[in-house]
Predicted model as a PDB file, atoms N, CA, C, CB and O in Angstrom, pLDDT in the B-factor column:
MODEL        1                                                                  
ATOM      1  N   MET A   1       0.795  -1.189   0.010  1.00 52.00           N  
ATOM      2  CA  MET A   1       0.127   0.033   0.056  1.00 52.00           C  
ATOM      3  C   MET A   1       0.757   1.339   0.021  1.00 52.00           C  
ATOM      4  CB  MET A   1      -0.533   0.018   1.060  1.00 52.00           C  
ATOM      5  O   MET A   1       1.583   1.560   0.906  1.00 52.00           O  
ATOM      6  N   GLY A   2       0.513   2.294  -0.879  1.00 77.00           N  
ATOM      7  CA  GLY A   2       1.380   3.485  -0.875  1.00 77.00           C  
ATOM      8  C   GLY A   2       1.047   4.410   0.338  1.00 77.00           C  
ATOM      9  O   GLY A   2       0.299   4.116   1.271  1.00 77.00           O  
ATOM     10  N   ARG A   3       1.645   5.433   0.187  1.00 94.00           N  
ATOM     11  CA  ARG A   3       1.451   6.705   1.328  1.00 94.00           C  
ATOM     12  C   ARG A   3       0.448   7.306   0.628  1.00 94.00           C  
ATOM     13  CB  ARG A   3       2.801   7.848   1.680  1.00 94.00           C  
ATOM     14  O   ARG A   3       0.309   7.539  -0.573  1.00 94.00           O  
ATOM     15  N   LYS A   4      -0.409   7.574   1.850  1.00 97.00           N  
ATOM     16  CA  LYS A   4      -1.764   8.226   1.446  1.00 97.00           C  
ATOM     17  C   LYS A   4      -1.916   9.474   2.703  1.00 97.00           C  
ATOM     18  CB  LYS A   4      -3.223   6.893   1.464  1.00 97.00           C  
ATOM     19  O   LYS A   4      -1.367   9.495   3.805  1.00 97.00           O  
ATOM     20  N   GLY A   5      -2.820  10.428   2.120  1.00 98.00           N  
ATOM     21  CA  GLY A   5      -2.973  11.427   2.876  1.00 98.00           C  
ATOM     22  C   GLY A   5      -4.330  12.276   2.855  1.00 98.00           C  
ATOM     23  O   GLY A   5      -5.122  11.786   2.051  1.00 98.00           O  
ATOM     24  N   ILE A   6      -4.698  13.120   3.343  1.00 98.00           N  
ATOM     25  CA  ILE A   6      -6.082  13.553   3.427  1.00 98.00           C  
ATOM     26  C   ILE A   6      -6.190  14.947   3.168  1.00 98.00           C  
ATOM     27  CB  ILE A   6      -6.677  13.260   4.711  1.00 98.00           C  
ATOM     28  O   ILE A   6      -5.662  15.717   3.970  1.00 98.00           O  
ATOM     29  N   ILE A   7      -6.724  15.344   2.288  1.00 98.00           N  
ATOM     30  CA  ILE A   7      -6.927  17.082   2.021  1.00 98.00           C  
ATOM     31  C   ILE A   7      -7.845  17.595   3.058  1.00 98.00           C  
ATOM     32  CB  ILE A   7      -7.677  17.527   0.441  1.00 98.00           C  
ATOM     33  O   ILE A   7      -9.058  17.456   3.210  1.00 98.00           O  
ATOM     34  N   ASP A   8      -6.893  18.261   3.768  1.00 98.00           N  
ATOM     35  CA  ASP A   8      -7.521  19.146   4.802  1.00 98.00           C  
ATOM     36  C   ASP A   8      -7.975  20.498   4.321  1.00 98.00           C  
ATOM     37  CB  ASP A   8      -6.571  19.369   5.911  1.00 98.00           C  
ATOM     38  O   ASP A   8      -8.939  20.962   4.929  1.00 98.00           O  
ATOM     39  N   ARG A   9      -7.473  21.208   3.360  1.00 98.00           N  
ATOM     40  CA  ARG A   9      -7.976  22.475   2.868  1.00 98.00           C  
ATOM     41  C   ARG A   9      -7.437  22.892   1.512  1.00 98.00           C  
ATOM     42  CB  ARG A   9      -7.671  23.522   3.842  1.00 98.00           C  
ATOM     43  O   ARG A   9      -6.576  22.188   0.985  1.00 98.00           O  
ATOM     44  N   PHE A  10      -7.858  23.928   0.943  1.00 98.00           N  
ATOM     45  CA  PHE A  10      -7.232  24.542  -0.261  1.00 98.00           C  
ATOM     46  C   PHE A  10      -6.763  25.875  -0.048  1.00 98.00           C  
ATOM     47  CB  PHE A  10      -8.141  24.576  -1.379  1.00 98.00           C  
ATOM     48  O   PHE A  10      -7.684  26.676   0.107  1.00 98.00           O  
ATOM     49  N   GLU A  11      -5.659  26.339   0.004  1.00 98.00           N  
ATOM     50  CA  GLU A  11      -5.033  27.626   0.096  1.00 98.00           C  
ATOM     51  C   GLU A  11      -4.460  28.304  -1.197  1.00 98.00           C  
ATOM     52  CB  GLU A  11      -3.982  27.489   1.029  1.00 98.00           C  
ATOM     53  O   GLU A  11      -3.303  28.037  -1.523  1.00 98.00           O  
ATOM     54  N   GLY A  12      -5.054  28.985  -1.791  1.00 97.00           N  
ATOM     55  CA  GLY A  12      -4.624  29.833  -3.196  1.00 97.00           C  
ATOM     56  C   GLY A  12      -4.452  28.561  -3.875  1.00 97.00           C  
ATOM     57  O   GLY A  12      -5.283  27.656  -3.953  1.00 97.00           O  
ATOM     58  N   ASP A  13      -3.080  28.601  -4.440  1.00 97.00           N  
ATOM     59  CA  ASP A  13      -2.773  27.251  -5.363  1.00 97.00           C  
ATOM     60  C   ASP A  13      -2.394  25.972  -4.919  1.00 97.00           C  
ATOM     61  CB  ASP A  13      -1.766  27.459  -6.197  1.00 97.00           C  
ATOM     62  O   ASP A  13      -1.976  25.058  -5.630  1.00 97.00           O  
ATOM     63  N   PHE A  14      -2.581  25.958  -3.565  1.00 98.00           N  
ATOM     64  CA  PHE A  14      -2.073  24.864  -2.865  1.00 98.00           C  
ATOM     65  C   PHE A  14      -3.315  23.883  -2.350  1.00 98.00           C  
ATOM     66  CB  PHE A  14      -1.184  25.433  -1.663  1.00 98.00           C  
ATOM     67  O   PHE A  14      -4.348  24.483  -2.051  1.00 98.00           O  
ATOM     68  N   ALA A  15      -3.319  22.640  -2.236  1.00 98.00           N  
ATOM     69  CA  ALA A  15      -3.776  21.853  -1.301  1.00 98.00           C  
ATOM     70  C   ALA A  15      -2.855  21.461  -0.116  1.00 98.00           C  
ATOM     71  CB  ALA A  15      -4.203  20.801  -1.937  1.00 98.00           C  
ATOM     72  O   ALA A  15      -1.714  21.017  -0.244  1.00 98.00           O  
ATOM     73  N   VAL A  16      -3.540  21.695   1.126  1.00 98.00           N  
ATOM     74  CA  VAL A  16      -3.003  21.322   2.246  1.00 98.00           C  
ATOM     75  C   VAL A  16      -3.052  19.820   2.642  1.00 98.00           C  
ATOM     76  CB  VAL A  16      -3.566  22.077   3.149  1.00 98.00           C  
ATOM     77  O   VAL A  16      -4.145  19.467   3.085  1.00 98.00           O  
ATOM     78  N   ILE A  17      -2.259  19.033   2.583  1.00 98.00           N  
ATOM     79  CA  ILE A  17      -2.697  17.550   2.832  1.00 98.00           C  
ATOM     80  C   ILE A  17      -2.218  17.030   3.997  1.00 98.00           C  
ATOM     81  CB  ILE A  17      -2.274  16.622   1.796  1.00 98.00           C  
ATOM     82  O   ILE A  17      -1.012  17.227   4.145  1.00 98.00           O  
ATOM     83  N   GLU A  18      -2.803  16.384   4.944  1.00 97.00           N  
ATOM     84  CA  GLU A  18      -2.404  15.794   6.243  1.00 97.00           C  
ATOM     85  C   GLU A  18      -1.960  14.250   5.733  1.00 97.00           C  
ATOM     86  CB  GLU A  18      -3.761  15.839   7.462  1.00 97.00           C  
ATOM     87  O   GLU A  18      -2.593  13.415   5.086  1.00 97.00           O  
ATOM     88  N   THR A  19      -0.440  14.224   6.369  1.00 96.00           N  
ATOM     89  CA  THR A  19       0.014  12.887   6.235  1.00 96.00           C  
ATOM     90  C   THR A  19       0.268  12.206   7.575  1.00 96.00           C  
ATOM     91  CB  THR A  19       1.231  12.870   5.416  1.00 96.00           C  
ATOM     92  O   THR A  19       0.076  12.916   8.562  1.00 96.00           O  
ATOM     93  N   SER A  20       0.594  11.184   7.741  1.00 94.00           N  
ATOM     94  CA  SER A  20       1.110  10.627   9.071  1.00 94.00           C  
ATOM     95  C   SER A  20       2.261  11.351   9.335  1.00 94.00           C  
ATOM     96  CB  SER A  20       1.428   9.108   9.092  1.00 94.00           C  
ATOM     97  O   SER A  20       2.750  11.320  10.465  1.00 94.00           O  
ATOM     98  N   HIS A  21       2.772  12.017   8.417  1.00 94.00           N  
ATOM     99  CA  HIS A  21       4.325  12.583   8.964  1.00 94.00           C  
ATOM    100  C   HIS A  21       4.098  14.291   9.137  1.00 94.00           C  
ATOM    101  CB  HIS A  21       5.818  12.209   7.561  1.00 94.00           C  
ATOM    102  O   HIS A  21       5.024  15.095   9.241  1.00 94.00           O  
ATOM    103  N   GLY A  22       2.687  14.622   9.140  1.00 96.00           N  
ATOM    104  CA  GLY A  22       2.484  16.026   9.211  1.00 96.00           C  
ATOM    105  C   GLY A  22       2.012  16.694   7.887  1.00 96.00           C  
ATOM    106  O   GLY A  22       1.834  15.990   6.893  1.00 96.00           O  
ATOM    107  N   MET A  23       1.825  17.911   7.858  1.00 97.00           N  
ATOM    108  CA  MET A  23       1.244  18.378   6.754  1.00 97.00           C  
ATOM    109  C   MET A  23       2.009  18.764   5.576  1.00 97.00           C  
ATOM    110  CB  MET A  23       0.573  19.327   7.103  1.00 97.00           C  
ATOM    111  O   MET A  23       3.149  19.169   5.802  1.00 97.00           O  
ATOM    112  N   ILE A  24       1.605  18.721   4.326  1.00 97.00           N  
ATOM    113  CA  ILE A  24       2.343  18.871   3.204  1.00 97.00           C  
ATOM    114  C   ILE A  24       1.777  19.800   2.368  1.00 97.00           C  
ATOM    115  CB  ILE A  24       2.533  17.725   2.569  1.00 97.00           C  
ATOM    116  O   ILE A  24       0.603  19.948   2.708  1.00 97.00           O  
ATOM    117  N   ASN A  25       2.076  20.528   1.391  1.00 97.00           N  
ATOM    118  CA  ASN A  25       1.471  21.370   0.401  1.00 97.00           C  
ATOM    119  C   ASN A  25       1.922  21.038  -1.002  1.00 97.00           C  
ATOM    120  CB  ASN A  25       1.765  22.782   0.701  1.00 97.00           C  
ATOM    121  O   ASN A  25       3.085  21.099  -1.399  1.00 97.00           O  
ATOM    122  N   VAL A  26       0.668  20.614  -1.838  1.00 97.00           N  
ATOM    123  CA  VAL A  26       0.586  20.172  -2.918  1.00 97.00           C  
ATOM    124  C   VAL A  26       0.157  21.122  -4.039  1.00 97.00           C  
ATOM    125  CB  VAL A  26      -0.117  19.190  -2.769  1.00 97.00           C  
ATOM    126  O   VAL A  26      -0.890  21.747  -3.866  1.00 97.00           O  
ATOM    127  N   LYS A  27       0.745  21.273  -4.998  1.00 97.00           N  
ATOM    128  CA  LYS A  27       0.020  22.263  -6.057  1.00 97.00           C  
ATOM    129  C   LYS A  27      -1.451  21.682  -6.781  1.00 97.00           C  
ATOM    130  CB  LYS A  27       1.180  22.538  -7.363  1.00 97.00           C  
ATOM    131  O   LYS A  27      -1.621  20.636  -7.407  1.00 97.00           O  
ATOM    132  N   LYS A  28      -2.310  22.631  -6.488  1.00 97.00           N  
ATOM    133  CA  LYS A  28      -3.736  22.022  -6.862  1.00 97.00           C  
ATOM    134  C   LYS A  28      -3.578  21.390  -8.298  1.00 97.00           C  
ATOM    135  CB  LYS A  28      -5.004  23.247  -6.881  1.00 97.00           C  
ATOM    136  O   LYS A  28      -4.150  20.329  -8.551  1.00 97.00           O  
ATOM    137  N   HIS A  29      -2.833  22.012  -9.206  1.00 97.00           N  
ATOM    138  CA  HIS A  29      -3.013  21.412 -10.548  1.00 97.00           C  
ATOM    139  C   HIS A  29      -2.499  19.976 -10.662  1.00 97.00           C  
ATOM    140  CB  HIS A  29      -2.310  22.261 -11.578  1.00 97.00           C  
ATOM    141  O   HIS A  29      -2.777  19.296 -11.651  1.00 97.00           O  
ATOM    142  N   LEU A  30      -1.691  19.473  -9.574  1.00 97.00           N  
ATOM    143  CA  LEU A  30      -1.512  18.133  -9.622  1.00 97.00           C  
ATOM    144  C   LEU A  30      -2.428  17.122  -9.118  1.00 97.00           C  
ATOM    145  CB  LEU A  30      -0.493  17.945  -9.102  1.00 97.00           C  
ATOM    146  O   LEU A  30      -2.221  15.915  -9.250  1.00 97.00           O  
ATOM    147  N   LEU A  31      -3.403  17.605  -8.561  1.00 97.00           N  
ATOM    148  CA  LEU A  31      -4.490  17.037  -8.321  1.00 97.00           C  
ATOM    149  C   LEU A  31      -5.411  16.820  -9.361  1.00 97.00           C  
ATOM    150  CB  LEU A  31      -4.984  17.619  -7.454  1.00 97.00           C  
ATOM    151  O   LEU A  31      -5.347  17.506 -10.381  1.00 97.00           O  
ATOM    152  N   PRO A  32      -6.539  15.654  -9.171  1.00 97.00           N  
ATOM    153  CA  PRO A  32      -7.716  15.632  -9.995  1.00 97.00           C  
ATOM    154  C   PRO A  32      -8.503  16.826  -9.948  1.00 97.00           C  
ATOM    155  CB  PRO A  32      -8.531  14.563  -9.660  1.00 97.00           C  
ATOM    156  O   PRO A  32      -8.619  17.327  -8.830  1.00 97.00           O  
ATOM    157  N   GLU A  33      -9.151  17.481 -11.044  1.00 95.00           N  
ATOM    158  CA  GLU A  33     -10.084  18.413 -11.044  1.00 95.00           C  
ATOM    159  C   GLU A  33     -11.054  18.210  -9.889  1.00 95.00           C  
ATOM    160  CB  GLU A  33     -10.717  18.426 -12.305  1.00 95.00           C  
ATOM    161  O   GLU A  33     -11.191  19.133  -9.086  1.00 95.00           O  
ATOM    162  N   ASN A  34     -11.758  17.044  -9.734  1.00 97.00           N  
ATOM    163  CA  ASN A  34     -12.795  16.923  -8.614  1.00 97.00           C  
ATOM    164  C   ASN A  34     -12.418  16.436  -7.387  1.00 97.00           C  
ATOM    165  CB  ASN A  34     -13.819  16.131  -8.962  1.00 97.00           C  
ATOM    166  O   ASN A  34     -13.102  15.706  -6.670  1.00 97.00           O  
ATOM    167  N   ALA A  35     -10.993  16.977  -7.091  1.00 97.00           N  
ATOM    168  CA  ALA A  35     -10.633  16.673  -5.505  1.00 97.00           C  
ATOM    169  C   ALA A  35     -11.259  17.660  -4.521  1.00 97.00           C  
ATOM    170  CB  ALA A  35      -9.003  16.751  -5.231  1.00 97.00           C  
ATOM    171  O   ALA A  35     -11.510  18.795  -4.929  1.00 97.00           O  
ATOM    172  N   ARG A  36     -11.484  17.379  -3.475  1.00 97.00           N  
ATOM    173  CA  ARG A  36     -12.131  18.202  -2.641  1.00 97.00           C  
ATOM    174  C   ARG A  36     -11.660  17.965  -1.241  1.00 97.00           C  
ATOM    175  CB  ARG A  36     -13.540  18.042  -2.787  1.00 97.00           C  
ATOM    176  O   ARG A  36     -10.902  17.002  -1.131  1.00 97.00           O  
ATOM    177  N   GLU A  37     -11.922  18.586  -0.209  1.00 97.00           N  
ATOM    178  CA  GLU A  37     -11.648  18.508   1.092  1.00 97.00           C  
ATOM    179  C   GLU A  37     -11.983  17.218   1.425  1.00 97.00           C  
ATOM    180  CB  GLU A  37     -12.274  19.469   1.871  1.00 97.00           C  
ATOM    181  O   GLU A  37     -12.903  16.720   0.776  1.00 97.00           O  
ATOM    182  N   GLY A  38     -11.400  16.480   2.379  1.00 97.00           N  
ATOM    183  CA  GLY A  38     -11.647  15.243   3.173  1.00 97.00           C  
ATOM    184  C   GLY A  38     -11.286  14.197   2.014  1.00 97.00           C  
ATOM    185  O   GLY A  38     -11.355  13.073   2.509  1.00 97.00           O  
ATOM    186  N   ASP A  39     -10.962  14.139   0.786  1.00 98.00           N  
ATOM    187  CA  ASP A  39     -10.483  13.098   0.021  1.00 98.00           C  
ATOM    188  C   ASP A  39      -9.429  12.551   0.313  1.00 98.00           C  
ATOM    189  CB  ASP A  39     -10.361  13.354  -1.059  1.00 98.00           C  
ATOM    190  O   ASP A  39      -8.485  13.271   0.640  1.00 98.00           O  
ATOM    191  N   VAL A  40      -9.255  10.977   0.281  1.00 98.00           N  
ATOM    192  CA  VAL A  40      -7.915  10.431   0.628  1.00 98.00           C  
ATOM    193  C   VAL A  40      -7.211  10.434  -0.697  1.00 98.00           C  
ATOM    194  CB  VAL A  40      -7.955   8.942   1.315  1.00 98.00           C  
ATOM    195  O   VAL A  40      -7.778  10.088  -1.733  1.00 98.00           O  
ATOM    196  N   ILE A  41      -5.947  10.839  -0.641  1.00 97.00           N  
ATOM    197  CA  ILE A  41      -5.049  11.116  -1.928  1.00 97.00           C  
ATOM    198  C   ILE A  41      -3.937  10.092  -1.765  1.00 97.00           C  
ATOM    199  CB  ILE A  41      -4.399  12.747  -2.031  1.00 97.00           C  
ATOM    200  O   ILE A  41      -3.319  10.006  -0.704  1.00 97.00           O  
ATOM    201  N   ASN A  42      -3.681   9.315  -2.814  1.00 97.00           N  
ATOM    202  CA  ASN A  42      -2.503   8.493  -2.869  1.00 97.00           C  
ATOM    203  C   ASN A  42      -1.235   9.471  -3.374  1.00 97.00           C  
ATOM    204  CB  ASN A  42      -2.793   7.191  -3.905  1.00 97.00           C  
ATOM    205  O   ASN A  42      -1.186   9.979  -4.494  1.00 97.00           O  
ATOM    206  N   LEU A  43      -0.345   9.616  -2.457  1.00 96.00           N  
ATOM    207  CA  LEU A  43       0.716  10.530  -2.685  1.00 96.00           C  
ATOM    208  C   LEU A  43       1.665  10.131  -3.453  1.00 96.00           C  
ATOM    209  CB  LEU A  43       1.268  10.917  -1.648  1.00 96.00           C  
ATOM    210  O   LEU A  43       2.649  10.869  -3.504  1.00 96.00           O  
ATOM    211  N   GLU A  44       1.675   8.964  -4.213  1.00 95.00           N  
ATOM    212  CA  GLU A  44       2.534   8.739  -5.160  1.00 95.00           C  
ATOM    213  C   GLU A  44       2.355   9.266  -6.678  1.00 95.00           C  
ATOM    214  CB  GLU A  44       2.629   7.466  -5.118  1.00 95.00           C  
ATOM    215  O   GLU A  44       3.271   9.551  -7.449  1.00 95.00           O  
ATOM    216  N   ASP A  45       0.807   9.338  -6.959  1.00 95.00           N  
ATOM    217  CA  ASP A  45       0.318   9.864  -8.099  1.00 95.00           C  
ATOM    218  C   ASP A  45      -0.811  10.787  -8.011  1.00 95.00           C  
ATOM    219  CB  ASP A  45       0.012   8.889  -8.879  1.00 95.00           C  
ATOM    220  O   ASP A  45      -1.556  11.132  -8.928  1.00 95.00           O  
ATOM    221  N   PHE A  46      -0.840  11.172  -6.671  1.00 96.00           N  
ATOM    222  CA  PHE A  46      -1.813  12.348  -6.404  1.00 96.00           C  
ATOM    223  C   PHE A  46      -3.358  11.946  -6.884  1.00 96.00           C  
ATOM    224  CB  PHE A  46      -1.265  13.745  -7.281  1.00 96.00           C  
ATOM    225  O   PHE A  46      -4.142  12.858  -7.145  1.00 96.00           O  
ATOM    226  N   SER A  47      -3.727  10.705  -6.980  1.00 97.00           N  
ATOM    227  CA  SER A  47      -4.910  10.294  -7.442  1.00 97.00           C  
ATOM    228  C   SER A  47      -5.788  10.167  -6.289  1.00 97.00           C  
ATOM    229  CB  SER A  47      -4.798   9.099  -8.206  1.00 97.00           C  
ATOM    230  O   SER A  47      -5.243  10.040  -5.193  1.00 97.00           O  
ATOM    231  N   ILE A  48      -7.043  10.180  -6.356  1.00 98.00           N  
ATOM    232  CA  ILE A  48      -8.090  10.039  -5.369  1.00 98.00           C  
ATOM    233  C   ILE A  48      -8.297   8.666  -5.068  1.00 98.00           C  
ATOM    234  CB  ILE A  48      -9.337  10.638  -5.792  1.00 98.00           C  
ATOM    235  O   ILE A  48      -8.467   7.905  -6.020  1.00 98.00           O  
ATOM    236  N   ASP A  49      -8.313   8.186  -3.834  1.00 97.00           N  
ATOM    237  CA  ASP A  49      -8.765   6.751  -3.351  1.00 97.00           C  
ATOM    238  C   ASP A  49      -9.952   6.736  -3.072  1.00 97.00           C  
ATOM    239  CB  ASP A  49      -8.150   6.205  -2.238  1.00 97.00           C  
ATOM    240  O   ASP A  49     -10.397   7.123  -1.992  1.00 97.00           O  
ATOM    241  N   GLU A  50     -10.727   6.223  -4.144  1.00 97.00           N  
ATOM    242  CA  GLU A  50     -12.219   6.522  -3.826  1.00 97.00           C  
ATOM    243  C   GLU A  50     -12.647   5.667  -2.782  1.00 97.00           C  
ATOM    244  CB  GLU A  50     -13.175   6.326  -5.028  1.00 97.00           C  
ATOM    245  O   GLU A  50     -13.514   6.070  -2.006  1.00 97.00           O  
ATOM    246  N   THR A  51     -12.052   4.310  -2.639  1.00 97.00           N  
ATOM    247  CA  THR A  51     -12.558   3.190  -1.710  1.00 97.00           C  
ATOM    248  C   THR A  51     -12.447   4.050  -0.328  1.00 97.00           C  
ATOM    249  CB  THR A  51     -11.539   1.620  -1.748  1.00 97.00           C  
ATOM    250  O   THR A  51     -13.466   4.258   0.329  1.00 97.00           O  
ATOM    251  N   SER A  52     -11.207   4.530   0.082  1.00 97.00           N  
ATOM    252  CA  SER A  52     -10.793   4.861   1.564  1.00 97.00           C  
ATOM    253  C   SER A  52     -11.750   6.381   1.654  1.00 97.00           C  
ATOM    254  CB  SER A  52      -8.744   5.075   1.807  1.00 97.00           C  
ATOM    255  O   SER A  52     -12.328   6.737   2.681  1.00 97.00           O  
ATOM    256  N   THR A  53     -11.759   6.943   0.703  1.00 97.00           N  
ATOM    257  CA  THR A  53     -12.528   8.369   0.665  1.00 97.00           C  
ATOM    258  C   THR A  53     -13.995   7.935   1.245  1.00 97.00           C  
ATOM    259  CB  THR A  53     -12.644   9.121  -1.083  1.00 97.00           C  
ATOM    260  O   THR A  53     -14.392   8.406   2.310  1.00 97.00           O  
ATOM    261  N   ALA A  54     -14.727   7.068   0.532  1.00 97.00           N  
ATOM    262  CA  ALA A  54     -16.213   6.617   0.970  1.00 97.00           C  
ATOM    263  C   ALA A  54     -16.026   5.813   2.269  1.00 97.00           C  
ATOM    264  CB  ALA A  54     -17.023   5.623  -0.228  1.00 97.00           C  
ATOM    265  O   ALA A  54     -16.952   5.945   3.069  1.00 97.00           O  
ATOM    266  N   PHE A  55     -15.212   5.163   2.568  1.00 96.00           N  
ATOM    267  CA  PHE A  55     -15.126   4.627   3.915  1.00 96.00           C  
ATOM    268  C   PHE A  55     -15.119   5.737   4.864  1.00 96.00           C  
ATOM    269  CB  PHE A  55     -13.913   3.763   4.108  1.00 96.00           C  
ATOM    270  O   PHE A  55     -15.909   5.878   5.797  1.00 96.00           O  
ATOM    271  N   ARG A  56     -13.993   6.642   4.490  1.00 95.00           N  
ATOM    272  CA  ARG A  56     -14.086   7.703   5.742  1.00 95.00           C  
ATOM    273  C   ARG A  56     -15.293   8.476   5.942  1.00 95.00           C  
ATOM    274  CB  ARG A  56     -13.045   8.757   5.642  1.00 95.00           C  
ATOM    275  O   ARG A  56     -15.824   8.717   7.026  1.00 95.00           O  
ATOM    276  N   ARG A  57     -15.662   8.830   4.829  1.00 94.00           N  
ATOM    277  CA  ARG A  57     -16.904   9.940   4.691  1.00 94.00           C  
ATOM    278  C   ARG A  57     -18.250   8.959   5.548  1.00 94.00           C  
ATOM    279  CB  ARG A  57     -17.357  10.374   2.570  1.00 94.00           C  
ATOM    280  O   ARG A  57     -18.998   9.461   6.387  1.00 94.00           O  
ATOM    281  N   LYS A  58     -18.295   7.851   5.203  1.00 96.00           N  
ATOM    282  CA  LYS A  58     -19.325   7.007   6.133  1.00 96.00           C  
ATOM    283  C   LYS A  58     -19.069   6.771   7.366  1.00 96.00           C  
ATOM    284  CB  LYS A  58     -19.572   5.777   5.726  1.00 96.00           C  
ATOM    285  O   LYS A  58     -20.062   6.448   8.018  1.00 96.00           O  
ATOM    286  N   LYS A  59     -17.903   6.823   8.034  1.00 95.00           N  
ATOM    287  CA  LYS A  59     -17.429   6.528   9.223  1.00 95.00           C  
ATOM    288  C   LYS A  59     -17.943   7.963   9.914  1.00 95.00           C  
ATOM    289  CB  LYS A  59     -15.768   6.133   9.217  1.00 95.00           C  
ATOM    290  O   LYS A  59     -18.841   7.960  10.756  1.00 95.00           O  
ATOM    291  N   ILE A  60     -17.243   9.255   9.447  1.00 93.00           N  
ATOM    292  CA  ILE A  60     -17.619  10.180   9.857  1.00 93.00           C  
ATOM    293  C   ILE A  60     -19.216  10.650  10.164  1.00 93.00           C  
ATOM    294  CB  ILE A  60     -17.023  10.766   9.165  1.00 93.00           C  
ATOM    295  O   ILE A  60     -19.654  11.256  11.141  1.00 93.00           O  
ATOM    296  N   GLU A  61     -19.966  10.111   8.892  1.00 93.00           N  
ATOM    297  CA  GLU A  61     -21.431  10.406   8.973  1.00 93.00           C  
ATOM    298  C   GLU A  61     -21.780   9.845  10.283  1.00 93.00           C  
ATOM    299  CB  GLU A  61     -22.326   9.775   7.773  1.00 93.00           C  
ATOM    300  O   GLU A  61     -22.357  10.524  11.132  1.00 93.00           O  
ATOM    301  N   LYS A  62     -21.434   8.586  10.472  1.00 94.00           N  
ATOM    302  CA  LYS A  62     -21.908   7.443  11.497  1.00 94.00           C  
ATOM    303  C   LYS A  62     -21.513   8.298  12.920  1.00 94.00           C  
ATOM    304  CB  LYS A  62     -20.933   5.703  11.283  1.00 94.00           C  
ATOM    305  O   LYS A  62     -22.418   8.352  13.753  1.00 94.00           O  
ATOM    306  N   LEU A  63     -20.591   8.779  13.161  1.00 93.00           N  
ATOM    307  CA  LEU A  63     -20.017   9.367  14.247  1.00 93.00           C  
ATOM    308  C   LEU A  63     -20.718  10.785  14.551  1.00 93.00           C  
ATOM    309  CB  LEU A  63     -18.518   9.479  13.986  1.00 93.00           C  
ATOM    310  O   LEU A  63     -20.821  11.288  15.670  1.00 93.00           O  
ATOM    311  N   THR A  64     -21.065  11.196  13.641  1.00 92.00           N  
ATOM    312  CA  THR A  64     -21.640  12.611  13.619  1.00 92.00           C  
ATOM    313  C   THR A  64     -23.278  12.215  14.086  1.00 92.00           C  
ATOM    314  CB  THR A  64     -21.461  13.451  11.871  1.00 92.00           C  
ATOM    315  O   THR A  64     -23.881  12.889  14.921  1.00 92.00           O  
ATOM    316  N   GLU A  65     -23.899  10.967  13.374  1.00 92.00           N  
ATOM    317  CA  GLU A  65     -25.342  10.919  14.010  1.00 92.00           C  
ATOM    318  C   GLU A  65     -25.296  10.582  15.171  1.00 92.00           C  
ATOM    319  CB  GLU A  65     -26.278  10.080  13.459  1.00 92.00           C  
ATOM    320  O   GLU A  65     -26.198  10.974  15.911  1.00 92.00           O  
ATOM    321  N   GLU A  66     -24.160   9.692  15.734  1.00 90.00           N  
ATOM    322  CA  GLU A  66     -24.243   9.431  17.211  1.00 90.00           C  
ATOM    323  C   GLU A  66     -24.049  10.299  18.205  1.00 90.00           C  
ATOM    324  CB  GLU A  66     -23.496   8.598  17.526  1.00 90.00           C  
ATOM    325  O   GLU A  66     -24.472  10.187  19.356  1.00 90.00           O  
ATOM    326  N   LEU A  67     -23.288  11.325  17.677  1.00 89.00           N  
ATOM    327  CA  LEU A  67     -23.011  12.650  18.566  1.00 89.00           C  
ATOM    328  C   LEU A  67     -24.320  13.389  18.532  1.00 89.00           C  
ATOM    329  CB  LEU A  67     -21.736  13.677  17.960  1.00 89.00           C  
ATOM    330  O   LEU A  67     -24.673  13.852  19.617  1.00 89.00           O  
ATOM    331  N   PHE A  68     -25.025  13.571  17.610  1.00 88.00           N  
ATOM    332  CA  PHE A  68     -26.349  14.273  17.854  1.00 88.00           C  
ATOM    333  C   PHE A  68     -27.779  13.588  17.866  1.00 88.00           C  
ATOM    334  CB  PHE A  68     -26.430  15.235  16.873  1.00 88.00           C  
ATOM    335  O   PHE A  68     -28.885  14.111  17.730  1.00 88.00           O  
ATOM    336  N   ASP A  69     -27.435  12.286  18.067  1.00 80.00           N  
ATOM    337  CA  ASP A  69     -28.709  11.436  18.551  1.00 80.00           C  
ATOM    338  C   ASP A  69     -29.063  11.558  19.844  1.00 80.00           C  
ATOM    339  CB  ASP A  69     -28.567  10.027  18.393  1.00 80.00           C  
ATOM    340  O   ASP A  69     -28.362  11.443  20.849  1.00 80.00           O  
ATOM    341  N   ASP A  70     -30.464  11.855  19.709  1.00 60.00           N  
ATOM    342  CA  ASP A  70     -31.179  12.164  21.258  1.00 60.00           C  
ATOM    343  C   ASP A  70     -31.237  11.065  22.062  1.00 60.00           C  
ATOM    344  CB  ASP A  70     -32.692  12.651  21.234  1.00 60.00           C  
ATOM    345  O   ASP A  70     -31.723  11.150  23.190  1.00 60.00           O  
TER     346      ASP A  70                                                      
ENDMDL                                                                          
END                                                                             
C-alpha cells in the first residue's frame, strides 16, 4: 500500500494535505479536478482513493449521527 494523505483544505494554488508525518502543500494542478476537502489522496500519483474516501465519509457520518442522536 502506498503512502496516503487527506486533503485538509485549499489555500490559493495549494492543497494542504495531512499525512502521518505532518502537513504538506501540493500544487492544486497536480490533483484531479474533482478533488475536494476530505478526499484520501495517493501521494505517489496524487489520485483520489475512492474506496478509502467513501469509507472515511461513512465513518464520519456515523460518528456525527451518534454525537447528535437524542
